[in-house]
Every structure is written in C-alpha cells, then in structure tokens.
C-alpha positions as CSV (number, residue, x, y, z in Angstrom):
1,X,-11.5,-18.8,-6.1
2,X,-8.6,-18.0,-8.4
3,X,-5.1,-19.4,-8.6
4,X,-3.0,-16.4,-9.5
5,X,-1.2,-16.4,-6.1
6,X,-1.5,-20.1,-5.3
7,X,1.3,-21.3,-3.1
8,X,2.4,-17.7,-2.2
9,X,2.7,-16.3,1.3
10,X,2.0,-12.5,1.6
11,X,2.3,-10.0,4.4
12,X,0.1,-6.9,4.1
13,X,0.5,-4.0,6.5
14,X,-2.4,-1.8,7.4
15,X,-4.4,-4.8,6.3
16,X,-7.2,-4.6,8.9
17,X,-9.3,-1.8,7.2
18,X,-9.8,0.1,4.0
19,X,-7.5,-0.4,1.1
20,X,-5.4,-2.9,3.0
21,X,-8.4,-5.0,3.8
22,X,-9.4,-5.0,0.1
23,X,-5.9,-6.2,-0.8
24,X,-6.0,-9.0,1.8
25,X,-9.3,-10.2,0.5
26,X,-8.2,-10.1,-3.1
27,X,-5.0,-12.0,-2.3
28,X,-7.0,-14.7,-0.4
29,X,-9.4,-15.0,-3.3
30,X,-6.5,-15.8,-5.6
31,X,-5.0,-18.6,-3.4
32,X,-2.5,-16.8,-1.2
33,X,-1.8,-17.4,2.5
34,X,-2.0,-13.9,3.9
35,X,-0.6,-12.4,7.1
36,X,-2.3,-9.2,8.2
37,X,0.1,-6.8,10.0
38,X,-1.7,-3.9,11.7
39,X,-1.8,-1.8,14.9
40,X,-5.6,-2.3,15.0
41,X,-5.7,-5.6,16.8
42,X,-9.5,-6.0,17.1
43,X,-10.2,-5.4,13.4
44,X,-7.2,-7.5,12.3
45,X,-8.2,-10.5,14.4
46,X,-11.8,-10.2,13.2
47,X,-10.8,-10.2,9.6
48,X,-8.4,-13.1,10.0
49,X,-11.1,-15.1,11.8
50,X,-13.6,-14.4,9.1
51,X,-11.2,-15.5,6.3
52,X,-10.3,-18.6,8.1
53,X,-7.1,-20.8,8.1
54,X,-5.7,-19.0,5.0
55,X,-5.3,-15.8,7.0
56,X,-3.3,-14.9,10.1
57,X,-2.8,-11.7,12.1
58,X,0.3,-10.1,13.7
59,X,0.2,-6.9,15.7
60,X,2.6,-4.5,13.9
61,X,3.4,-0.9,14.4
62,X,5.2,-0.2,11.2
63,X,7.4,2.5,12.6
64,X,8.8,0.1,15.3
65,X,11.9,-1.9,14.2
66,X,11.5,-4.4,17.0
67,X,7.9,-5.0,15.9
68,X,9.1,-5.8,12.4
69,X,11.7,-8.2,13.6
70,X,9.0,-10.0,15.7
71,X,6.5,-10.1,12.8
72,X,8.9,-11.5,10.3
73,X,10.1,-14.1,12.8
74,X,6.5,-15.2,13.2
75,X,6.0,-15.4,9.4
76,X,9.2,-17.4,9.0
77,X,8.4,-19.8,11.9
78,X,4.9,-20.4,10.6
79,X,5.4,-20.5,6.8
80,X,9.2,-20.7,6.3
81,X,9.0,-18.2,3.4
82,X,7.6,-14.8,2.2
83,X,6.8,-14.2,-1.4
84,X,4.8,-11.0,-1.4
85,X,5.1,-7.9,0.9
86,X,2.8,-4.9,0.7
87,X,3.8,-1.8,2.6
88,X,0.3,-0.3,2.9
89,X,0.2,1.0,6.4
90,X,0.0,4.8,6.5
91,X,-1.5,8.0,7.9
92,X,-2.5,11.4,6.5
93,X,-2.3,14.7,8.3
94,X,-4.2,17.7,6.8
95,X,-2.3,20.9,7.8
96,X,-0.7,23.8,6.0
97,X,3.0,24.4,6.2
98,X,2.6,27.1,8.7
99,X,0.1,25.1,10.9
100,X,1.9,21.7,10.9
101,X,3.9,21.1,14.0
102,X,7.3,19.3,14.0
103,X,5.6,16.6,16.1
104,X,3.0,16.0,13.4
105,X,5.6,16.0,10.6
106,X,7.8,13.5,12.4
107,X,4.8,11.3,13.1
108,X,3.8,11.0,9.5
109,X,7.4,10.4,8.5
110,X,7.7,7.6,11.1
111,X,4.7,5.8,9.8
112,X,4.7,6.4,6.0
113,X,8.4,6.7,5.3
114,X,10.3,4.9,8.1
115,X,7.6,2.2,8.1
116,X,8.2,1.5,4.4
117,X,11.9,1.5,4.9
118,X,11.7,-1.0,7.7
119,X,9.2,-3.1,5.8
120,X,11.4,-3.4,2.8
121,X,14.5,-4.1,4.9
122,X,13.0,-7.0,6.9
123,X,10.7,-8.5,4.3
124,X,13.5,-8.6,1.8
125,X,15.7,-10.5,4.2
126,X,13.2,-13.3,4.3
127,X,12.5,-13.1,0.6
128,X,16.2,-13.6,-0.2
129,X,16.0,-17.0,1.6
130,X,12.8,-17.8,-0.1
131,X,14.3,-17.4,-3.6
132,X,12.8,-14.0,-4.4
133,X,9.5,-12.2,-4.3
134,X,7.6,-9.0,-4.9
135,X,7.6,-5.9,-2.7
136,X,4.7,-3.5,-3.3
137,X,4.8,0.0,-1.7
138,X,1.6,2.1,-1.5
139,X,2.6,5.6,-2.4
140,X,-0.1,8.0,-3.7
141,X,-0.9,10.4,-6.5
142,X,0.5,12.8,-4.0
143,X,3.9,11.1,-4.5
144,X,3.7,12.4,-8.1
145,X,2.2,15.8,-7.6
146,X,1.7,18.1,-4.6
147,X,-1.4,19.5,-2.9
148,X,-2.0,22.3,-0.5
149,X,-2.6,21.1,3.1
150,X,-0.8,17.8,2.5
151,X,2.9,18.8,2.7
152,X,3.9,16.1,5.2
153,X,1.9,13.4,3.4
154,X,3.2,14.4,0.0
155,X,6.8,14.5,1.3
156,X,6.5,10.9,2.6
157,X,4.8,9.6,-0.5
158,X,7.5,11.2,-2.8
159,X,10.0,9.5,-0.5
160,X,8.3,6.1,-0.9
161,X,8.5,6.6,-4.7
162,X,12.3,7.2,-4.5
163,X,13.0,4.4,-2.0
164,X,11.1,2.0,-4.3
165,X,13.4,2.7,-7.2
166,X,16.6,2.5,-5.1
167,X,15.5,-0.8,-3.5
168,X,14.6,-2.2,-6.9
169,X,18.2,-1.7,-8.0
170,X,19.6,-3.3,-4.9
171,X,17.3,-6.3,-4.7
172,X,16.9,-7.2,-8.4
173,X,19.9,-9.6,-8.3
174,X,18.1,-11.5,-5.5
175,X,15.0,-12.1,-7.6
176,X,13.1,-9.4,-5.6
177,X,11.0,-6.9,-7.6
178,X,10.0,-3.6,-6.0
179,X,7.2,-1.4,-7.3
180,X,5.0,1.4,-6.1
181,X,1.3,2.0,-6.4
182,X,0.0,5.5,-6.7
183,X,-3.8,5.7,-6.0
184,X,-5.9,8.8,-6.2
185,X,-8.7,9.2,-3.7
186,X,-10.2,5.8,-2.6
187,X,-13.6,5.3,-1.1
188,X,-12.5,3.5,2.0
189,X,-13.9,5.4,5.0
190,X,-16.5,8.0,5.7
191,X,-15.5,11.1,3.8
192,X,-16.2,13.7,6.5
193,X,-19.9,13.3,6.2
194,X,-20.0,14.3,2.5
195,X,-22.9,13.1,0.5
196,X,-22.5,10.9,-2.6
197,X,-23.5,13.9,-4.8
198,X,-20.8,16.1,-3.1
199,X,-18.2,13.4,-3.7
200,X,-19.2,13.0,-7.4
201,X,-19.0,16.8,-7.9
202,X,-15.5,16.9,-6.4
203,X,-14.2,14.4,-9.0
204,X,-16.2,15.7,-11.9
205,X,-13.1,17.2,-13.7
206,X,-11.1,14.0,-13.7
207,X,-10.8,11.9,-16.9
208,X,-12.7,9.2,-15.0
209,X,-15.1,11.4,-13.0
210,X,-15.6,9.4,-9.8
211,X,-13.7,8.2,-6.7
212,X,-11.9,4.9,-6.9
213,X,-13.3,1.7,-5.4
214,X,-10.9,-0.2,-3.1
215,X,-11.1,-3.3,-5.4
216,X,-9.6,-1.3,-8.3
217,X,-6.5,-0.6,-6.3
218,X,-6.4,-4.1,-4.9
219,X,-6.5,-5.5,-8.5
220,X,-3.3,-3.5,-9.3
221,X,-1.6,-4.9,-6.2
222,X,-2.7,-8.4,-7.3
223,X,-1.0,-7.9,-10.7
224,X,2.2,-6.8,-9.0
225,X,2.1,-9.7,-6.5
226,X,1.6,-12.3,-9.3
227,X,4.1,-13.7,-11.7
228,X,2.2,-11.7,-14.5
229,X,4.4,-8.7,-13.6
230,X,7.6,-10.7,-13.6
231,X,9.5,-8.1,-15.7
232,X,8.3,-5.0,-13.8
233,X,10.5,-3.4,-11.1
234,X,11.3,0.0,-9.9
235,X,8.2,1.3,-11.6
236,X,5.2,3.5,-10.7
237,X,1.7,2.1,-11.2
238,X,-0.8,4.9,-11.2
239,X,-4.5,4.3,-10.3
240,X,-5.8,7.9,-10.0
241,X,-8.7,8.2,-12.5
242,X,-6.5,10.4,-14.6
243,X,-6.1,13.2,-12.1
244,X,-2.3,13.4,-12.7
245,X,-2.8,13.5,-16.4
246,X,-4.6,16.8,-16.3
247,X,-7.9,18.5,-15.8
248,X,-10.8,17.7,-18.1
249,X,-12.6,20.8,-19.3
250,X,-15.7,21.2,-21.6
251,X,-14.8,21.9,-25.2
252,X,-11.4,22.0,-26.9
253,X,-9.8,24.1,-24.2
254,X,-7.0,26.6,-24.6
C-alpha cells in the first residue's frame, strides 16, 4: 500500500470496468478514498464491495446533468470534499462517415464530450470549496490524429483535448489543474475474438510493438492525481506506444 494519494478523495467515471477499474484500483493502492461513478450498477457495486470501505459506488450516466448533480451531492455529503476527478466514461462507435447515423453521432457526443463537460463543471464546483484539485480527462490518441471508421469518436476526443485546455485556463486561479490523457489501444476487453498473435502483429510497426496494459495508463492517471504533477495543467499526456510519433520501418527508411 502506497501513500501518494493519502488523504485524497477521488471520483472516477466509467470506473466499473476496463481502464476505469484499473485507475480505481491504482488509486486505492496509493491511499485514496475512491467513488466509482458508472452506469453499470452490478459491476460497480461488486468492485466497491471487493475493495471495501475505501471505495463507494454511485450510479452515474455521464451525459445526464441531474445524475451529475446527485452524484456530487452524495460525494459532498459523505466526504465533504473532492480532490481528484477522472472523466473516463466513454463509448466508441465504428462507422464510416457515410454509414454513421445522426443518432449514433449524437450518442457518442453525449457520452464522450457532453459527459466530460458536465464532469468538469460539477466536480470543479466541489473542488473549489475543497481548496483545489486535479481533473483528468481521458481523451485518446484519436484526439491527436484521426482514423478511418472513427470519425465520431475522434471528433469527441479532439473536443476533450480542447475543453481540457480551456478549463485549465479558467480553473487555475482556484488551484485546480486540468490535464488530458491520450492512450493508444489498451487491452481491456475481448478484442473481437482476435488471438494474441493477431494483436501482436497489428501493433508490430509501433515504436513499442505491443498493446498497452491498463496499469500503464492507470499509472499516468496516478501521476496526474498526485502532487507530483503540481506544475502541470492544460497539457496532453500521451501513452500510445509511440504510434503518434510515426511508423517504425526496417532499415533507415526514406
């Protein structure tokens, strides 16, 4: 058990599964009291029960303003403060520009973009009364570079990147830092039935030729949540194995 987040209260959205779960576990390991906010009630309650009294669960649809108000009221009533907020809840829709419906596009905006906006708005309000804090927004490498079939997802992740910078400028005078994390692909769920060999082959031309482990992204979130990053705000923290740096080819290249 570490002490890097000792005495801090954190709220992590999308914290019941995958990357969010890894962040929750890492924060707990470093001494934080963590509130899981998620639409997946069964998984969230199971994880909170497993982690014990240092962890709580609130049902939270990140695109619902009333749900945010209720969640933050619960956090304030129970802990009286909020030091760390992680806007991690999100969805991805694979569809080409021609195939994506307006309904699908608006759904991904509601979760990924509106959800982050509402999260920053309401978590920052409680952080102001707590004397400051750290907001961490999960963007993506697709918030730095586009990809075919991910127009809606990339649009929202670019938006998260921009909102992070604007919020950092507004909230800095209140002692609140705001940063974005930009993961590449993370091994969090079944990858469409792909074998380990197929996954390795897909990432072979990255500088680090493999998929990310959830703990590697969670460690970046831990750094931003801790006082170790006290002079970092409005910044992009990339954890993509080098994919945004370029394509690795055999030989000198030309």
